[in-house]
C-alpha positions in Angstrom: -10.4 -9.7 50.5 -8.4 -6.5 48.8 -11.4 -4.5 47.1 -9.4 -4.6 43.3 -9.4 -8.8 43.9 -13.1 -8.7 44.4 -13.6 -6.7 41.3 -11.3 -9.0 39.4 -13.0 -11.9 40.4 -16.6 -10.0 39.6 -15.4 -9.8 36.0 -13.9 -13.0 35.7 -16.9 -14.5 36.5 -18.8 -12.8 33.5 -16.1 -12.6 31.2 -14.1 -15.6 32.3 -10.9 -14.2 29.9 -8.4 -15.2 32.2 -8.2 -18.9 30.3 -7.4 -17.8 27.0 -4.6 -14.9 28.1 -2.8 -17.5 30.3 -2.9 -20.2 27.4 -1.7 -17.4 24.9 1.3 -16.0 26.9 2.5 -19.2 28.3 1.7 -21.4 25.3 5.0 -23.9 24.8 7.4 -22.3 21.2 10.7 -23.4 20.2 13.5 -22.3 22.2 15.5 -21.8 18.9 11.8 -18.7 17.8 13.4 -16.7 20.8 15.4 -14.8 18.1 15.8 -11.5 17.1 14.7 -12.9 13.4 11.0 -13.6 14.8 10.4 -9.7 16.0 8.7 -8.4 13.1 5.5 -9.4 13.3 5.0 -8.2 16.3 6.4 -5.0 15.5 3.7 -4.6 12.7 1.2 -5.1 15.3 2.5 -2.3 17.8 2.8 -0.1 14.6 -0.5 -0.9 13.6 -2.2 0.2 17.2 0.4 3.7 16.8 -1.5 3.9 13.3 -4.6 3.2 15.1 -4.5 5.5 17.9 -2.6 8.5 16.2 -5.6 8.6 13.4 -8.1 9.1 16.1 -6.3 11.8 17.2 -6.7 13.1 13.8 -9.5 12.7 13.3 -11.1 15.2 15.8 -9.2 17.7 13.7 -9.3 16.6 9.9 -12.5 17.8 8.0 -12.8 15.7 5.0 -14.1 18.1 2.7 -12.6 19.9 -0.6 -13.1 23.1 1.1 -11.4 22.5 4.8 -8.7 19.1 4.5 -5.9 21.4 3.3 -6.9 24.2 6.2 -7.4 21.4 9.1 -3.9 19.7 8.4 -2.7 23.7 8.1 -3.9 24.2 11.1 -2.7 20.9 12.9 0.8 21.9 11.3 1.3 25.4 12.6 -1.7 26.5 15.4 -2.3 23.7 17.7 0.6 22.6 20.2 2.3 19.2 19.2 -0.2 19.0 16.2 2.9 19.0 13.4 4.4 15.9 15.8 1.0 14.0 15.7 0.7 13.9 12.4 4.3 13.3 11.8 4.0 9.9 13.7 1.2 9.1 11.8 2.9 9.6 8.7 6.4 8.1 9.8 4.7 5.7 11.2 2.7 4.6 8.1 6.3 4.2 6.5 7.4 2.0 9.1 4.6 0.2 9.0 5.5 -0.6 5.0 8.6 -1.5 5.6 8.8 -3.7 8.6 5.8 -5.9 7.3 7.6 -6.6 4.1 10.8 -7.6 5.9 8.6 -9.6 8.2 6.8 -11.3 4.6 10.5 -11.5 3.4 11.7 -13.8 6.9 8.6 -15.8 6.3 9.0 -16.8 3.2 13.2 -17.4 3.5 12.2 -19.5 6.8 9.8 -21.6 4.9 6.8 -20.6 7.4 4.4 -20.6 4.7 4.4 -24.2 4.5 2.2 -27.0 5.6 0.6 -26.1 7.9 0.6 -21.9 7.7 -0.8 -21.8 4.3 -4.3 -20.2 5.6 -1.5 -18.0 7.8 0.5 -16.4 4.9 -2.5 -16.2 2.6 -4.2 -13.5 5.1 -0.4 -12.2 5.8 -0.6 -11.0 2.0 -3.8 -9.3 2.2 -2.8 -7.6 5.3 0.1 -6.4 3.5 -2.3 -5.0 0.6 -4.0 -3.3 3.2 -1.4 -2.0 4.2 -0.2 -0.4 1.2 -4.2 0.6 0.7 -4.0 3.0 3.9 -0.8 4.3 3.1 -2.2 5.3 -0.5 -5.6 6.4 1.0 -3.7 8.3 3.9 -1.8 10.4 1.2 -4.5 11.3 -0.3 -6.3 12.5 2.2 -3.4 15.2 2.5 -5.1 16.6 -0.7 -2.3 18.6 -1.9 -0.9 19.3 -5.3 0.7 15.7 -4.8 -2.3 14.3 -3.4 -4.3 15.4 -6.3 -2.0 14.6 -9.5 -1.8 11.7 -7.6 -5.1 11.0 -7.4 -5.8 11.5 -10.9 -2.9 9.0 -11.8 -4.4 6.7 -9.4 -7.9 7.1 -11.5 -6.0 6.9 -15.1 -4.7 3.6 -13.7 -8.2 2.5 -12.6 -9.6 3.9 -15.7 -7.5 1.1 -17.9 -9.1 -1.4 -16.7 -11.4 -3.7 -19.6 -15.2 -3.2 -19.5 -15.6 -1.9 -15.9 -13.2 0.6 -15.6 -15.5 3.7 -16.0 -17.4 2.6 -13.6 -14.5 1.5 -11.2 -13.5 5.3 -11.7 -16.6 6.4 -10.9 -17.1 4.2 -7.9 -13.4 5.5 -6.9 -14.1 9.6 -7.4 -17.8 9.5 -6.5 -18.2 10.9 -9.9 -16.7 11.9 -13.0 -14.6 14.2 -11.7 -12.4 14.9 -8.7 -14.3 16.8 -6.2 -15.6 16.5 -2.1 -17.3 13.5 -2.8 -13.9 12.0 -3.4 -12.7 13.1 -0.2 -15.4 12.2 1.7 -15.3 8.3 0.0 -11.3 8.4 0.4 -11.3 9.2 4.2 -14.3 6.7 4.8 -11.9 3.6 3.2 -8.6 5.2 5.5 -10.4 5.9 8.6 -13.2 2.9 8.5 -12.8 0.2 5.6 -9.9 -0.4 5.7 -8.5 -0.2 9.3 -11.3 -2.5 10.1 -10.5 -4.7 7.9 -6.6 -5.0 8.9 -7.9 -5.7 12.7 -10.2 -8.4 11.7 -7.0 -10.0 9.4 -4.9 -9.5 12.1 -6.6 -10.9 14.5 -7.6 -13.7 12.5 -3.5 -13.7 11.8 -2.7 -13.9 15.9 -4.9 -16.7 16.4 -3.7 -19.1 14.2 -0.1 -18.5 15.1 -1.3 -19.2 18.6 -3.1 -22.5 17.4 -0.6 -23.6 14.9 2.1 -22.3 17.1 5.6 -19.9 16.0 7.6 -21.8 13.0 10.4 -23.5 14.2 14.2 -22.4 13.2 14.8 -23.9 9.4 17.3 -26.2 10.4 19.0 -28.1 6.7 17.5 -31.4 6.7 14.5 -31.4 8.9 11.3 -31.9 6.3 8.2 -30.9 6.1 6.2 -34.0 5.8 1.8 -33.2 6.1 1.8 -36.7 7.7 4.3 -36.2 10.6 4.7 -32.7 10.8 2.4 -31.7 13.1 3.6 -34.2 16.0 7.1 -33.4 15.6 6.4 -29.6 16.3 4.1 -30.6 18.8 7.2 -32.7 20.3 9.9 -30.1 19.9 7.9 -27.3 21.6 7.6 -29.4 24.4 10.5 -31.0 24.7 13.2 -28.0 23.9 10.5 -25.0 24.3 9.9 -22.1 26.3 6.8 -20.0 27.5 6.7 -17.3 24.9 5.9 -14.9 28.2 8.6 -14.6 29.5 10.6 -16.3 27.4 10.8 -15.2 24.0 8.8 -11.7 24.4 11.5 -9.5 25.7 13.0 -10.0 22.2 10.2 -8.3 20.7 9.0 -5.8 23.9 12.7 -4.7 23.1 12.6 -4.5 19.5 8.9 -2.7 19.3 10.2 -0.3 21.7 13.4 0.5 19.3 11.0 0.6 16.5 8.7 3.1 18.3 11.8 5.6 19.3 12.9 5.2 16.0 9.8 6.8 14.7 9.3 9.6 17.5 13.3 10.5 16.2 11.9 11.2 12.5 9.1 12.5 13.2 10.9 15.2 15.5 13.6 15.6 13.1 12.4 15.5 9.6 8.6 16.8 10.7 5.0 15.9 8.9 4.8 14.9 5.4 2.9 18.3 3.9 0.7 19.4 3.0 2.1 21.1 -0.2 0.7 23.6 -2.5 -3.1 24.2 -2.3 -4.6 21.4 -4.9 -5.2 23.6 -8.1 -5.9 21.6 -11.4 -4.9 24.8 -13.3 -1.6 24.1 -12.5 0.3 21.2 -14.1 3.9 22.4 -13.4 4.1 20.5 -10.7 5.9 17.4 -10.7 3.5 15.0 -8.4 5.8 11.9 -6.5 4.0 9.1 -4.5 5.8 8.5 -1.1 8.5 5.7 -0.7 6.6 2.9 -0.8 5.3 3.2 -4.3 8.2 5.4 -6.0 9.2 2.1 -7.5 6.1 1.7 -9.5 6.4 5.8 -10.6 10.1 4.9 -11.9 9.0 1.3 -14.2 6.2 3.4 -15.4 8.5 6.9 -16.6 11.1 4.0 -18.1 8.2 1.5 -20.0 7.2 2.6 -24.0 3.5 4.2 -23.7 2.1 1.3 -25.2 3.6 -1.3 -22.5 2.0 0.9 -19.7 -1.4 -0.5 -19.8 -0.2 -4.3 -19.9 2.1 -3.6 -17.5 -0.4 -2.4 -14.4 -3.0 -4.4 -15.5 -1.5 -7.8 -16.2 2.0 -8.0 -13.8 0.3 -7.3 -10.2 -2.5 -9.6 -10.6 -0.1 -12.3 -11.8 2.3 -11.6 -8.5 -0.5 -11.6 -6.5 -1.9 -15.1 -7.5 2.2 -16.2 -7.2 1.7 -15.5 -3.7 -1.2 -16.7 -3.2 -0.4 -20.4 -4.8 3.1 -20.5 -3.4 1.7 -22.7 -0.4 -0.2 -24.8 -2.4 2.7 -25.5 -4.9 5.6 -25.9 -2.4 4.1 -26.1 1.0 5.9 -29.3 1.9 10.0 -30.5 1.9 12.9 -28.5 2.9 12.3 -24.9 4.7 16.1 -23.8 5.5 17.2 -21.3 3.0 20.8 -23.1 3.1 18.9 -25.5 0.8 16.5 -23.4 -1.2 19.0 -20.6 -3.4 16.0 -19.9 -5.7 14.2 -18.5 -2.9 17.4 -16.7 -1.8 18.0 -15.8 -5.0 14.1 -14.4 -5.6 14.5 -12.2 -2.5 17.7 -10.6 -3.3 16.9 -9.6 -6.7 13.7 -8.0 -5.5 15.5 -6.2 -2.8 17.6 -4.9 -5.2 15.2 -3.9 -7.8 12.8 -2.4 -5.5 16.1 0.1 -3.9 17.3 0.4 -7.5 13.6 1.8 -8.8 12.9 3.9 -5.8 16.5 5.3 -5.4 16.0 6.2 -9.4 12.1 7.6 -8.6 13.8 10.1 -6.1 15.1 12.3 -9.9 13.4 10.2 -12.3 11.2 13.0 -14.2 6.9 12.2 -14.8 6.6 10.0 -17.6 5.3 10.9 -20.4 7.5 14.2 -20.4 5.9 17.2 -19.0 9.1 19.7 -20.2 7.1 22.3 -22.2 7.4 25.8 -21.6 3.7 27.5 -21.5 5.1 30.7 -22.6 6.5 29.4 -25.9 4.4 30.8 -28.6 2.1 28.5 -30.5 3.8 28.2 -34.0 2.0 31.0 -36.4 0.7 28.1 -39.0 -1.4 27.1 -36.0 -3.2 30.6 -36.0 -3.4 31.6 -39.8 -6.7 32.2 -41.2 -8.5 32.2 -37.8 -11.1 33.8 -36.4 -10.8 36.3 -33.3 -13.0 33.6 -31.4 -10.8 30.8 -32.4 -7.4 33.1 -31.4 -9.1 33.9 -28.2 -9.0 29.9 -27.9 -5.4 29.7 -28.4 -4.8 32.8 -25.7 -6.8 30.2 -23.2 -5.0 27.1 -24.6 -1.8 29.1 -23.6 -2.5 30.6 -20.5 -3.8 27.1 -19.4 -0.9 25.7 -19.7 -2.4 23.1 -22.3 0.8 22.9 -24.0 2.6 21.4 -20.5 1.5 18.2 -21.5 0.1 18.7 -25.5 2.3 18.8 -28.2 1.4 21.3 -31.0 3.7 21.4 -34.2 6.2 19.0 -32.6 6.9 21.6 -29.7 5.1 20.7 -26.1 4.7 17.9 -23.7 4.5 14.6 -24.0 2.5 13.3 -21.1 -1.0 13.3 -23.0 -1.2 12.8 -27.2 -0.1 15.6 -29.6 -3.1 17.7 -30.9 -2.2 18.7 -34.9 -5.1 16.6 -35.3 -7.3 16.3 -32.7 -10.4 17.9 -35.0 -10.0 14.6 -37.0 -10.3 12.4 -33.7 -13.2 13.9 -32.0 -16.4 15.7 -32.3 -17.1 19.4 -30.7 -19.4 17.8 -27.9 -16.5 15.1 -27.2 -13.7 17.7 -26.8 -16.0 19.9 -24.4 -17.0 16.6 -22.0 -13.0 15.8 -22.0 -12.1 19.3 -21.6 -14.7 19.4 -18.5 -14.8 16.2 -17.6 -11.5 15.0 -18.1 -10.6 11.6 -18.3 -7.7 9.0 -19.2 -4.5 11.6 -17.5 -5.9 14.7 -18.0 -8.1 15.9 -15.6 -11.0 17.6 -15.5 -11.0 21.6 -15.9 -14.9 21.9 -15.4 -14.1 24.4 -12.3 -11.0 26.0 -13.7 -12.5 27.5 -17.0 -15.8 29.7 -17.5 -18.1 28.7 -20.5 -16.6 31.6 -22.2 -13.4 30.4 -22.3 -14.5 26.2 -22.8 -16.3 27.6 -26.1 -13.6 29.9 -27.5 -11.0 26.9 -26.3 -13.0 24.3 -28.5 -13.7 26.8 -31.2 -9.6 26.6 -31.2 -9.3 23.2 -31.3 -11.9 22.1 -33.9 -9.1 24.2 -36.4 -6.3 21.4 -35.3 -7.3 19.5 -38.3 -5.0 18.7 -41.8 -6.3 21.6 -45.1 -6.9 18.1 -46.7 -9.2 16.4 -44.3 -12.4 17.7 -43.0 -13.0 17.5 -38.9 -14.7 14.7 -37.3 -18.4 15.4 -37.4 -21.6 14.2 -35.5 -23.3 11.7 -37.9 -26.8 12.2 -36.2 -26.8 16.0 -36.2 -26.1 15.8 -40.3 -28.8 13.9 -40.5 -30.9 16.7 -39.0 -29.3 19.1 -41.3 -27.0 20.8 -38.4 -24.1 19.9 -40.5 -21.0 18.8 -38.8 -20.9 20.8 -35.0 -23.2 22.9 -33.1 -24.4 26.2 -34.4 -22.2 29.3 -34.2 -24.0 31.0 -31.7 -24.0 27.9 -29.3 -23.1 28.3 -26.2 -21.8 26.2 -23.1 -23.1 25.7 -19.7 -21.4 24.3 -16.7 -23.4 23.5 -13.3 -23.4 20.8 -11.3 -21.1 18.4 -12.6 -23.2 18.9 -15.7 -22.5 19.8 -19.3 -25.3 21.1 -21.7 -24.7 22.4 -25.3 -27.4 24.3 -26.8 
């Protein structure tokens, strides 16, 4: 007996892997499923393997720290041989994977493959799609450039709008109240361990159910799904008009998967990797961050929605959409599969595809919403500088130099990303202003690392003067009780250190 046969027999006696493999590769499938319409699932699996392999290789170089993340990507792009190509393969593989998974979901929906007895297969596929999108978003954050920093800030802002637990979710997401090194470590853990591990487990379960329940037959008009008879009818079809999966149907999967990998390689070689762009700097607000293409439609929708509708849209529409997809097989789990007799399904897919394409195209040039079209070099209106002390005028200079007007309007002039500040002193006390400036909140990034204590004190002093002459500034009632008036003493200083703020 040849030595390799002996080794194989020794391993087979202990692993007993031959039986399950033969069952998987030789299981009969309806001949009609050996079609080019059935290749997207296997292509998704191949792209997932590509992401795992390239991700492991990138992990050997990438350093998930705020000080070294951008530098390590720059080293990959310019110093390591073919490092740029490896990054490009990983980035373009992510784009192709999202696209192929979406096409596969649409094909499954149109072919009625979510119906009995494949309801759980469809539900697992939905969570696999969510994990794929999560892996794409966390991967964009790991670039840790200007787009990643501001995109993460927008993501934290969306998370913070969740009622009751929004603050806790943001703190859990960022690893603290601001974007820092802990944030990057958390997203690295999510991107490299948590999400891929979950996705691989769901993929294994998904493939297992496909093997056990069979590949969905071609949806012929008039072939009705009935819970009482479908399994028997499918088994008869698979054995009478069936072929072994290998080699009868697998060659098209292999050919299409190879074509997809070639397309990824060509895009990687021609267009190169994604970023990183500029080093992340929270003080540079003139940037116009845009997400990767699969999130551009959200960017566009939010840019056209009135500000008061943004939060309801973000908190209501996605959960309803996910719940509808999960509930679909329980509502329409039997009946006709053919798209020829399901015009509502065909119209829904066409409508969503057109909307996605239009919004994605608009997102390539739609301005950030709300508007950030101010120029920080424009002078502050004179009426907002009259009768100010030297310290307050120094705060106006900080307000100007740090480009606060790109987001906030004063006197009707400035950006519209944040609220106008003409009457900010009537809404926030001094302590609240200090906290907002240093730690951020909502759509506003944290400026604790970009301002010195003297600059923070001067800026807050100036902001305290922004209120109508007939209306006093907001005051801390507890301080009034103990006789300290509406604010801290004039000689108070702001201390910053370790992410904490104290007013003395």
